TIZA-559427 format. One record per residue (C-alpha): residue number from 0; x, y, z; residue in one letter. Coordinates in steps of 0.2 Angstrom, whole numbers, plus 5000, padded with zeros to 4 digits. Example, Ala and Ser with C-alpha at 12.3 -4.5 7.8 and 13.67 -1.06 7.14 Angstrom:
BEGIN
<vexvex 0, <5062, 4978, 5039>, "A">,
<vexvex 1, <5068, 4995, 5036>, "S">,
This chain:
BEGIN
<vexvex 0, <5542, 5714, 5375>, "M">,
<vexvex 1, <5533, 5720, 5359>, "P">,
<vexvex 2, <5523, 5708, 5348>, "F">,
<vexvex 3, <5536, 5710, 5334>, "S">,
<vexvex 4, <5550, 5702, 5345>, "A">,
<vexvex 5, <5539, 5686, 5346>, "L">,
<vexvex 6, <5540, 5684, 5328>, "G">,
<vexvex 7, <5523, 5691, 5323>, "L">,
<vexvex 8, <5521, 5700, 5307>, "L">,
<vexvex 9, <5521, 5719, 5309>, "S">,
<vexvex 10, <5503, 5721, 5302>, "T">,
<vexvex 11, <5497, 5708, 5315>, "L">,
<vexvex 12, <5507, 5716, 5329>, "A">,
<vexvex 13, <5499, 5733, 5325>, "Q">,
<vexvex 14, <5481, 5724, 5324>, "A">,
<vexvex 15, <5484, 5717, 5342>, "A">,
<vexvex 16, <5489, 5734, 5348>, "Q">,
<vexvex 17, <5474, 5742, 5340>, "A">,
<vexvex 18, <5463, 5729, 5350>, "K">,
<vexvex 19, <5470, 5735, 5366>, "G">,
<vexvex 20, <5485, 5724, 5369>, "Y">,
<vexvex 21, <5499, 5737, 5371>, "A">,
<vexvex 22, <5511, 5723, 5375>, "T">,
<vexvex 23, <5509, 5704, 5375>, "P">,
<vexvex 24, <5501, 5696, 5390>, "T">,
<vexvex 25, <5511, 5682, 5399>, "Q">,
<vexvex 26, <5501, 5668, 5390>, "V">,
<vexvex 27, <5504, 5677, 5373>, "Q">,
<vexvex 28, <5522, 5679, 5376>, "T">,
<vexvex 29, <5524, 5660, 5380>, "D">,
<vexvex 30, <5513, 5653, 5367>, "M">,
<vexvex 31, <5516, 5664, 5351>, "L">,
<vexvex 32, <5533, 5657, 5347>, "P">,
<vexvex 33, <5528, 5639, 5350>, "A">,
<vexvex 34, <5513, 5640, 5339>, "V">,
<vexvex 35, <5523, 5649, 5325>, "L">,
<vexvex 36, <5536, 5635, 5326>, "Q">,
<vexvex 37, <5523, 5622, 5324>, "G">,
<vexvex 38, <5525, 5614, 5342>, "R">,
<vexvex 39, <5511, 5606, 5351>, "D">,
<vexvex 40, <5505, 5617, 5366>, "V">,
<vexvex 41, <5497, 5613, 5382>, "L">,
<vexvex 42, <5491, 5629, 5390>, "A">,
<vexvex 43, <5483, 5633, 5407>, "Q">,
<vexvex 44, <5479, 5651, 5410>, "A">,
<vexvex 45, <5465, 5660, 5420>, "P">,
<vexvex 46, <5450, 5668, 5411>, "T">,
<vexvex 47, <5454, 5685, 5404>, "G">,
<vexvex 48, <5472, 5682, 5401>, "S">,
<vexvex 49, <5472, 5683, 5382>, "G">,
<vexvex 50, <5471, 5665, 5378>, "K">,
<vexvex 51, <5461, 5667, 5362>, "T">,
<vexvex 52, <5473, 5680, 5354>, "A">,
<vexvex 53, <5488, 5669, 5360>, "A">,
<vexvex 54, <5483, 5656, 5347>, "F">,
<vexvex 55, <5473, 5666, 5335>, "A">,
<vexvex 56, <5488, 5678, 5330>, "L">,
<vexvex 57, <5501, 5665, 5326>, "P">,
<vexvex 58, <5488, 5653, 5318>, "L">,
<vexvex 59, <5483, 5667, 5306>, "L">,
<vexvex 60, <5501, 5671, 5302>, "Q">,
<vexvex 61, <5504, 5653, 5297>, "R">,
<vexvex 62, <5488, 5652, 5287>, "L">,
<vexvex 63, <5493, 5668, 5278>, "A">,
<vexvex 64, <5510, 5661, 5273>, "Q">,
<vexvex 65, <5503, 5645, 5266>, "A">,
<vexvex 66, <5501, 5642, 5248>, "P">,
<vexvex 67, <5484, 5648, 5241>, "H">,
<vexvex 68, <5473, 5636, 5232>, "V">,
<vexvex 69, <5455, 5635, 5227>, "Q">,
<vexvex 70, <5444, 5629, 5234>, "P">,
<vexvex 71, <5451, 5633, 5251>, "R">,
<vexvex 72, <5455, 5617, 5261>, "P">,
<vexvex 73, <5452, 5618, 5280>, "V">,
<vexvex 74, <5470, 5620, 5287>, "H">,
<vexvex 75, <5465, 5624, 5304>, "A">,
<vexvex 76, <5451, 5618, 5315>, "L">,
<vexvex 77, <5445, 5626, 5332>, "V">,
<vexvex 78, <5433, 5616, 5343>, "L">,
<vexvex 79, <5424, 5625, 5356>, "V">,
<vexvex 80, <5410, 5619, 5368>, "P">,
<vexvex 81, <5397, 5632, 5366>, "T">,
<vexvex 82, <5389, 5643, 5352>, "R">,
<vexvex 83, <5393, 5659, 5361>, "E">,
<vexvex 84, <5411, 5655, 5362>, "L">,
<vexvex 85, <5411, 5649, 5344>, "A">,
<vexvex 86, <5405, 5666, 5339>, "V">,
<vexvex 87, <5417, 5675, 5350>, "Q">,
<vexvex 88, <5432, 5666, 5344>, "V">,
<vexvex 89, <5427, 5668, 5326>, "A">,
<vexvex 90, <5425, 5686, 5328>, "A">,
<vexvex 91, <5443, 5688, 5336>, "V">,
<vexvex 92, <5450, 5678, 5321>, "L">,
<vexvex 93, <5441, 5689, 5308>, "R">,
<vexvex 94, <5446, 5705, 5316>, "D">,
<vexvex 95, <5464, 5700, 5316>, "F">,
<vexvex 96, <5463, 5693, 5298>, "A">,
<vexvex 97, <5459, 5710, 5291>, "V">,
<vexvex 98, <5477, 5715, 5294>, "A">,
<vexvex 99, <5484, 5701, 5284>, "L">,
<vexvex 100, <5492, 5703, 5267>, "P">,
<vexvex 101, <5482, 5689, 5260>, "R">,
<vexvex 102, <5464, 5685, 5264>, "R">,
<vexvex 103, <5461, 5671, 5276>, "V">,
<vexvex 104, <5443, 5664, 5276>, "E">,
<vexvex 105, <5436, 5660, 5293>, "V">,
<vexvex 106, <5420, 5649, 5294>, "A">,
<vexvex 107, <5409, 5648, 5309>, "L">,
<vexvex 108, <5398, 5632, 5313>, "A">,
<vexvex 109, <5386, 5629, 5328>, "F">,
<vexvex 110, <5370, 5620, 5331>, "G">,
<vexvex 111, <5353, 5627, 5336>, "G">,
<vexvex 112, <5351, 5636, 5319>, "V">,
<vexvex 113, <5348, 5630, 5301>, "S">,
<vexvex 114, <5363, 5621, 5294>, "I">,
<vexvex 115, <5359, 5627, 5276>, "N">,
<vexvex 116, <5367, 5645, 5278>, "P">,
<vexvex 117, <5383, 5637, 5285>, "Q">,
<vexvex 118, <5384, 5625, 5271>, "M">,
<vexvex 119, <5382, 5639, 5258>, "M">,
<vexvex 120, <5396, 5648, 5267>, "A">,
<vexvex 121, <5408, 5634, 5265>, "L">,
<vexvex 122, <5405, 5632, 5246>, "R">,
<vexvex 123, <5422, 5641, 5242>, "G">,
<vexvex 124, <5431, 5632, 5257>, "G">,
<vexvex 125, <5438, 5640, 5272>, "A">,
<vexvex 126, <5456, 5642, 5279>, "D">,
<vexvex 127, <5450, 5640, 5297>, "V">,
<vexvex 128, <5434, 5633, 5304>, "V">,
<vexvex 129, <5427, 5637, 5322>, "V">,
<vexvex 130, <5414, 5625, 5327>, "A">,
<vexvex 131, <5405, 5615, 5340>, "T">,
<vexvex 132, <5408, 5596, 5338>, "P">,
<vexvex 133, <5390, 5591, 5334>, "G">,
<vexvex 134, <5387, 5603, 5320>, "R">,
<vexvex 135, <5405, 5600, 5313>, "L">,
<vexvex 136, <5401, 5582, 5311>, "L">,
<vexvex 137, <5384, 5586, 5303>, "D">,
<vexvex 138, <5393, 5597, 5290>, "L">,
<vexvex 139, <5405, 5582, 5287>, "V">,
<vexvex 140, <5391, 5570, 5284>, "E">,
<vexvex 141, <5383, 5583, 5272>, "H">,
<vexvex 142, <5399, 5583, 5262>, "N">,
<vexvex 143, <5400, 5602, 5266>, "A">,
<vexvex 144, <5418, 5601, 5271>, "L">,
<vexvex 145, <5433, 5588, 5273>, "R">,
<vexvex 146, <5445, 5587, 5287>, "L">,
<vexvex 147, <5459, 5577, 5279>, "D">,
<vexvex 148, <5470, 5592, 5276>, "Q">,
<vexvex 149, <5469, 5600, 5294>, "V">,
<vexvex 150, <5486, 5605, 5299>, "Q">,
<vexvex 151, <5482, 5613, 5316>, "T">,
<vexvex 152, <5469, 5608, 5329>, "L">,
<vexvex 153, <5464, 5619, 5343>, "V">,
<vexvex 154, <5454, 5613, 5358>, "L">,
<vexvex 155, <5448, 5628, 5367>, "D">,
<vexvex 156, <5440, 5626, 5384>, "E">,
<vexvex 157, <5445, 5608, 5384>, "A">,
<vexvex 158, <5438, 5604, 5401>, "D">,
<vexvex 159, <5421, 5611, 5396>, "R">,
<vexvex 160, <5421, 5601, 5380>, "L">,
<vexvex 161, <5423, 5585, 5391>, "L">,
<vexvex 162, <5411, 5591, 5405>, "D">,
<vexvex 163, <5397, 5594, 5392>, "L">,
<vexvex 164, <5398, 5576, 5386>, "G">,
<vexvex 165, <5407, 5579, 5369>, "F">,
<vexvex 166, <5420, 5565, 5372>, "A">,
<vexvex 167, <5412, 5553, 5359>, "D">,
<vexvex 168, <5410, 5567, 5346>, "E">,
<vexvex 169, <5427, 5573, 5349>, "L">,
<vexvex 170, <5434, 5555, 5346>, "A">,
<vexvex 171, <5424, 5555, 5330>, "R">,
<vexvex 172, <5432, 5571, 5324>, "V">,
<vexvex 173, <5449, 5566, 5329>, "L">,
<vexvex 174, <5447, 5550, 5318>, "A">,
<vexvex 175, <5444, 5561, 5303>, "L">,
<vexvex 176, <5460, 5572, 5305>, "L">,
<vexvex 177, <5477, 5568, 5298>, "P">,
<vexvex 178, <5489, 5560, 5311>, "A">,
<vexvex 179, <5503, 5572, 5307>, "A">,
<vexvex 180, <5496, 5589, 5314>, "R">,
<vexvex 181, <5499, 5602, 5327>, "Q">,
<vexvex 182, <5488, 5601, 5342>, "N">,
<vexvex 183, <5484, 5616, 5354>, "L">,
<vexvex 184, <5475, 5612, 5370>, "L">,
<vexvex 185, <5469, 5626, 5381>, "L">,
<vexvex 186, <5459, 5626, 5397>, "S">,
<vexvex 187, <5457, 5636, 5413>, "A">,
<vexvex 188, <5457, 5620, 5423>, "T">,
<vexvex 189, <5465, 5603, 5420>, "F">,
<vexvex 190, <5455, 5589, 5429>, "P">,
<vexvex 191, <5460, 5571, 5426>, "G">,
<vexvex 192, <5450, 5569, 5410>, "K">,
<vexvex 193, <5459, 5583, 5402>, "V">,
<vexvex 194, <5476, 5577, 5407>, "Q">,
<vexvex 195, <5472, 5560, 5400>, "A">,
<vexvex 196, <5466, 5568, 5383>, "L">,
<vexvex 197, <5482, 5579, 5383>, "A">,
<vexvex 198, <5493, 5564, 5386>, "Q">,
<vexvex 199, <5485, 5554, 5371>, "A">,
<vexvex 200, <5484, 5569, 5359>, "L">,
<vexvex 201, <5500, 5580, 5362>, "L">,
<vexvex 202, <5518, 5576, 5356>, "R">,
<vexvex 203, <5532, 5583, 5366>, "E">,
<vexvex 204, <5521, 5599, 5370>, "P">,
<vexvex 205, <5527, 5615, 5376>, "V">,
<vexvex 206, <5518, 5617, 5393>, "R">,
<vexvex 207, <5512, 5634, 5398>, "I">,
<vexvex 208, <5505, 5638, 5415>, "R">,
<vexvex 209, <5500, 5656, 5419>, "V">,
<vexvex 210, <5493, 5661, 5436>, "D">,
<vexvex 211, <5484, 5677, 5438>, "A">,
<vexvex 212, <5497, 5691, 5438>, "P">,
<vexvex 213, <5500, 5699, 5455>, "A">,
<vexvex 214, <5496, 5716, 5449>, "E">,
<vexvex 215, <5478, 5711, 5444>, "T">,
<vexvex 216, <5466, 5717, 5457>, "P">,
<vexvex 217, <5458, 5702, 5466>, "D">,
<vexvex 218, <5440, 5699, 5463>, "I">,
<vexvex 219, <5432, 5703, 5480>, "V">,
<vexvex 220, <5422, 5688, 5485>, "Q">,
<vexvex 221, <5408, 5689, 5498>, "R">,
<vexvex 222, <5394, 5678, 5504>, "S">,
<vexvex 223, <5377, 5682, 5512>, "I">,
<vexvex 224, <5367, 5671, 5522>, "A">,
<vexvex 225, <5349, 5672, 5517>, "V">,
<vexvex 226, <5333, 5661, 5517>, "D">,
<vexvex 227, <5330, 5653, 5500>, "A">,
<vexvex 228, <5313, 5662, 5499>, "A">,
<vexvex 229, <5321, 5679, 5502>, "R">,
<vexvex 230, <5334, 5679, 5488>, "R">,
<vexvex 231, <5325, 5688, 5475>, "T">,
<vexvex 232, <5320, 5702, 5487>, "Q">,
<vexvex 233, <5339, 5702, 5493>, "L">,
<vexvex 234, <5344, 5704, 5475>, "L">,
<vexvex 235, <5333, 5718, 5472>, "R">,
<vexvex 236, <5339, 5727, 5487>, "H">,
<vexvex 237, <5357, 5725, 5482>, "L">,
<vexvex 238, <5354, 5731, 5465>, "L">,
<vexvex 239, <5346, 5747, 5472>, "L">,
<vexvex 240, <5359, 5749, 5485>, "Q">,
<vexvex 241, <5375, 5745, 5476>, "E">,
<vexvex 242, <5370, 5754, 5459>, "G">,
<vexvex 243, <5379, 5741, 5448>, "W">,
<vexvex 244, <5377, 5746, 5430>, "S">,
<vexvex 245, <5377, 5728, 5425>, "R">,
<vexvex 246, <5377, 5711, 5434>, "V">,
<vexvex 247, <5377, 5693, 5429>, "L">,
<vexvex 248, <5366, 5682, 5440>, "V">,
<vexvex 249, <5369, 5664, 5440>, "F">,
<vexvex 250, <5354, 5652, 5444>, "V">,
<vexvex 251, <5352, 5633, 5443>, "A">,
<vexvex 252, <5338, 5631, 5430>, "T">,
<vexvex 253, <5331, 5639, 5415>, "Q">,
<vexvex 254, <5314, 5641, 5424>, "Y">,
<vexvex 255, <5323, 5650, 5438>, "A">,
<vexvex 256, <5331, 5662, 5425>, "A">,
<vexvex 257, <5314, 5666, 5418>, "E">,
<vexvex 258, <5305, 5667, 5434>, "H">,
<vexvex 259, <5317, 5678, 5443>, "V">,
<vexvex 260, <5320, 5689, 5428>, "A">,
<vexvex 261, <5301, 5692, 5427>, "E">,
<vexvex 262, <5300, 5697, 5445>, "K">,
<vexvex 263, <5314, 5709, 5444>, "L">,
<vexvex 264, <5307, 5717, 5428>, "Y">,
<vexvex 265, <5290, 5719, 5436>, "K">,
<vexvex 266, <5299, 5728, 5450>, "A">,
<vexvex 267, <5306, 5741, 5438>, "G">,
<vexvex 268, <5323, 5733, 5435>, "I">,
<vexvex 269, <5329, 5730, 5417>, "F">,
<vexvex 270, <5332, 5711, 5419>, "A">,
<vexvex 271, <5331, 5697, 5406>, "T">,
<vexvex 272, <5335, 5678, 5405>, "P">,
<vexvex 273, <5349, 5670, 5396>, "F">,
<vexvex 274, <5349, 5651, 5394>, "H">,
<vexvex 275, <5350, 5636, 5382>, "G">,
<vexvex 276, <5331, 5636, 5379>, "G">,
<vexvex 277, <5332, 5652, 5369>, "L">,
<vexvex 278, <5335, 5652, 5351>, "S">,
<vexvex 279, <5352, 5657, 5345>, "Q">,
<vexvex 280, <5346, 5673, 5338>, "G">,
<vexvex 281, <5338, 5678, 5355>, "A">,
<vexvex 282, <5354, 5673, 5364>, "R">,
<vexvex 283, <5365, 5683, 5353>, "R">,
<vexvex 284, <5353, 5698, 5355>, "Q">,
<vexvex 285, <5353, 5697, 5374>, "V">,
<vexvex 286, <5372, 5697, 5374>, "L">,
<vexvex 287, <5374, 5711, 5362>, "D">,
<vexvex 288, <5362, 5722, 5372>, "E">,
<vexvex 289, <5370, 5717, 5389>, "F">,
<vexvex 290, <5387, 5722, 5382>, "K">,
<vexvex 291, <5379, 5739, 5376>, "A">,
<vexvex 292, <5372, 5741, 5394>, "E">,
<vexvex 293, <5354, 5740, 5388>, "R">,
<vexvex 294, <5350, 5727, 5401>, "W">,
<vexvex 295, <5356, 5730, 5419>, "Q">,
<vexvex 296, <5353, 5711, 5425>, "V">,
<vexvex 297, <5355, 5695, 5415>, "V">,
<vexvex 298, <5349, 5679, 5424>, "L">,
<vexvex 299, <5358, 5665, 5417>, "T">,
<vexvex 300, <5362, 5646, 5419>, "T">,
<vexvex 301, <5380, 5640, 5418>, "D">,
<vexvex 302, <5379, 5643, 5399>, "L">,
<vexvex 303, <5387, 5660, 5402>, "A">,
<vexvex 304, <5400, 5653, 5415>, "A">,
<vexvex 305, <5413, 5649, 5401>, "R">,
<vexvex 306, <5422, 5659, 5387>, "G">,
<vexvex 307, <5411, 5674, 5387>, "L">,
<vexvex 308, <5421, 5691, 5387>, "D">,
<vexvex 309, <5410, 5705, 5394>, "I">,
<vexvex 310, <5421, 5720, 5397>, "A">,
<vexvex 311, <5421, 5729, 5413>, "Q">,
<vexvex 312, <5407, 5719, 5421>, "L">,
<vexvex 313, <5406, 5725, 5439>, "P">,
<vexvex 314, <5398, 5710, 5448>, "A">,
<vexvex 315, <5392, 5692, 5447>, "V">,
<vexvex 316, <5380, 5685, 5459>, "V">,
<vexvex 317, <5378, 5666, 5463>, "N">,
<vexvex 318, <5359, 5666, 5466>, "F">,
<vexvex 319, <5360, 5647, 5466>, "D">,
<vexvex 320, <5377, 5640, 5471>, "L">,
<vexvex 321, <5387, 5632, 5458>, "P">,
<vexvex 322, <5387, 5613, 5457>, "R">,
<vexvex 323, <5406, 5611, 5458>, "S">,
<vexvex 324, <5422, 5622, 5463>, "P">,
<vexvex 325, <5427, 5623, 5445>, "S">,
<vexvex 326, <5410, 5630, 5440>, "D">,
<vexvex 327, <5412, 5643, 5454>, "Y">,
<vexvex 328, <5429, 5648, 5447>, "V">,
<vexvex 329, <5423, 5650, 5430>, "H">,
<vexvex 330, <5407, 5660, 5436>, "R">,
<vexvex 331, <5417, 5673, 5445>, "I">,
<vexvex 332, <5429, 5674, 5431>, "G">,
<vexvex 333, <5416, 5684, 5421>, "R">,
<vexvex 334, <5420, 5699, 5432>, "T">,
<vexvex 335, <5437, 5707, 5436>, "G">,
<vexvex 336, <5444, 5704, 5419>, "R">,
<vexvex 337, <5459, 5712, 5410>, "A">,
<vexvex 338, <5465, 5720, 5426>, "G">,
<vexvex 339, <5448, 5728, 5431>, "E">,
<vexvex 340, <5441, 5726, 5449>, "A">,
<vexvex 341, <5426, 5714, 5451>, "G">,
<vexvex 342, <5414, 5708, 5464>, "L">,
<vexvex 343, <5408, 5690, 5466>, "A">,
<vexvex 344, <5393, 5688, 5478>, "L">,
<vexvex 345, <5386, 5671, 5484>, "S">,
<vexvex 346, <5369, 5669, 5492>, "F">,
<vexvex 347, <5370, 5655, 5505>, "V">,
<vexvex 348, <5354, 5647, 5512>, "T">,
<vexvex 349, <5354, 5637, 5527>, "P">,
<vexvex 350, <5351, 5621, 5516>, "E">,
<vexvex 351, <5366, 5626, 5505>, "G">,
<vexvex 352, <5378, 5630, 5519>, "E">,
<vexvex 353, <5387, 5613, 5519>, "A">,
<vexvex 354, <5388, 5614, 5500>, "H">,
<vexvex 355, <5397, 5631, 5501>, "M">,
<vexvex 356, <5409, 5624, 5514>, "R">,
<vexvex 357, <5413, 5610, 5503>, "L">,
<vexvex 358, <5417, 5622, 5489>, "I">,
<vexvex 359, <5427, 5633, 5500>, "E">,
<vexvex 360, <5437, 5618, 5506>, "K">,
<vexvex 361, <5441, 5612, 5489>, "R">,
<vexvex 362, <5447, 5629, 5484>, "L">,
<vexvex 363, <5456, 5632, 5500>, "G">,
<vexvex 364, <5446, 5648, 5504>, "V">,
<vexvex 365, <5434, 5653, 5518>, "Q">,
<vexvex 366, <5422, 5668, 5517>, "F">,
<vexvex 367, <5413, 5675, 5532>, "E">,
<vexvex 368, <5394, 5674, 5530>, "R">,
<vexvex 369, <5387, 5692, 5530>, "E">,
<vexvex 370, <5370, 5695, 5537>, "R">,
<vexvex 371, <5360, 5710, 5531>, "L">,
<vexvex 372, <5347, 5718, 5542>, "A">,
<vexvex 373, <5330, 5712, 5537>, "G">,
<vexvex 374, <5337, 5697, 5527>, "F">,
<vexvex 375, <5344, 5687, 5541>, "E">,
<vexvex 376, <5340, 5668, 5539>, "P">,
<vexvex 377, <5326, 5661, 5550>, "S">,
<vexvex 378, <5335, 5644, 5553>, "T">,
<vexvex 379, <5352, 5638, 5558>, "E">,
<vexvex 380, <5363, 5631, 5544>, "P">,
<vexvex 381, <5361, 5612, 5541>, "A">,
<vexvex 382, <5378, 5604, 5545>, "T">,
<vexvex 383, <5375, 5586, 5545>, "S">,
<vexvex 384, <5383, 5575, 5531>, "S">,
<vexvex 385, <5366, 5569, 5526>, "A">,
<vexvex 386, <5362, 5587, 5521>, "N">,
<vexvex 387, <5379, 5592, 5514>, "A">,
<vexvex 388, <5374, 5593, 5496>, "D">,
<vexvex 389, <5356, 5599, 5499>, "A">,
<vexvex 390, <5349, 5612, 5487>, "G">,
<vexvex 391, <5363, 5611, 5474>, "A">,
<vexvex 392, <5364, 5594, 5467>, "G">,
<vexvex 393, <5380, 5589, 5477>, "G">,
<vexvex 394, <5398, 5592, 5472>, "I">,
<vexvex 395, <5404, 5583, 5457>, "K">,
<vexvex 396, <5414, 5569, 5461>, "G">,
<vexvex 397, <5409, 5569, 5479>, "K">,
<vexvex 398, <5400, 5552, 5483>, "R">,
<vexvex 399, <5395, 5546, 5500>, "P">,
<vexvex 400, <5405, 5531, 5506>, "S">,
<vexvex 401, <5396, 5515, 5511>, "K">,
<vexvex 402, <5397, 5520, 5529>, "K">,
<vexvex 403, <5390, 5537, 5525>, "D">,
<vexvex 404, <5375, 5529, 5517>, "K">,
<vexvex 405, <5373, 5517, 5532>, "L">,
<vexvex 406, <5374, 5532, 5544>, "R">,
<vexvex 407, <5361, 5542, 5534>, "A">,
<vexvex 408, <5349, 5527, 5535>, "A">,
<vexvex 409, <5351, 5526, 5554>, "G">,
<vexvex 410, <5360, 5509, 5553>, "L">,
<vexvex 411, <5376, 5516, 5561>, "L">,
<vexvex 412, <5379, 5529, 5574>, "P">,
<vexvex 413, <5383, 5546, 5569>, "P">,
<vexvex 414, <5401, 5552, 5569>, "L">,
<vexvex 415, <5407, 5560, 5585>, "D">,
<vexvex 416, <5414, 5577, 5580>, "R">,
<vexvex 417, <5418, 5582, 5598>, "S">,
<vexvex 418, <5436, 5585, 5603>, "P">,
<vexvex 419, <5443, 5568, 5605>, "G">,
<vexvex 420, <5429, 5559, 5596>, "G">,
<vexvex 421, <5431, 5547, 5582>, "T">,
């Protein structure tokens, strides 16, 4: 089905094709007509499925067809959880907006940089604002923009918005919006908090759920057993052996990103850190250079686990295991995008074995622990419930029961896990 059959202007359809969408993806096919009709939408689709274009294209068409007034009132608001995603979404909107018969002004706002240039950019108004919640509220308080004429609200990566503690700020933003508006809520996962938000926010929504298409190559997922102290050496060995042109390596802390990147760089591997402690300019530079293949390895925290679109990324490595199953899904979703093959590799230490088993259990998968010659772990994995969450901070939402705590304190006998035991 061509884009034009979905009600899209021919100029926008041509722009979509020029950006590599020969035909609409499934989420675009389902979402475009609903957005053009002004319906609320609740969309769940995997990373790399074209969600941004699915709301950007019809949103721009509606804005282009609206009466033009000066200064431009904000008619569309896109809220995102991170600066990087804000930049990426704004870039998509601006690229498509060039094809419109009437100019549509896209404003971008995020924290971590001076507010003054963003205020200056809003002097003439904007048709659509892409923002993180905190900076948006700052701009409202500085009287740089008003939200009382917003006709469409988009919550992109809604689960991450709530995970990162934006619930209070989101409530403040919603209070500034007109009650009569279109709401689009998009997310890759729908935990309870997001379901509650959708129920409160959406009116008779079109519900869209798109699973990964069968023809998309599966991401090959592997796990390697290794001692914690040998992980950097193992990573270096794999980089030399596998010859990946680029790899995204996830670690637990900003310090680990800096520390491991420095060790690899000293070993002659072009590696650099990426985390929230860097300035916005430095973060943007790292991403641009990584996409241009000027860096082979980027060591990152979960800051890069959501929303970033890095085309043809061969592999991701979980140097430290993710805290939750959903974080695991989003991390590995950075590779194997848009039909490309991808590899996701996890380092599993003896202390982290039980944590990995919990992740596997909740995802309904199980991976054999590979053992590479020269990097075999020196101790057996910890299997007791007391050590189940060691080394990774535990699984989100997994709290020990009262009996578990008593057993850990030695006040109750351990569980008998033998056949026929209780």
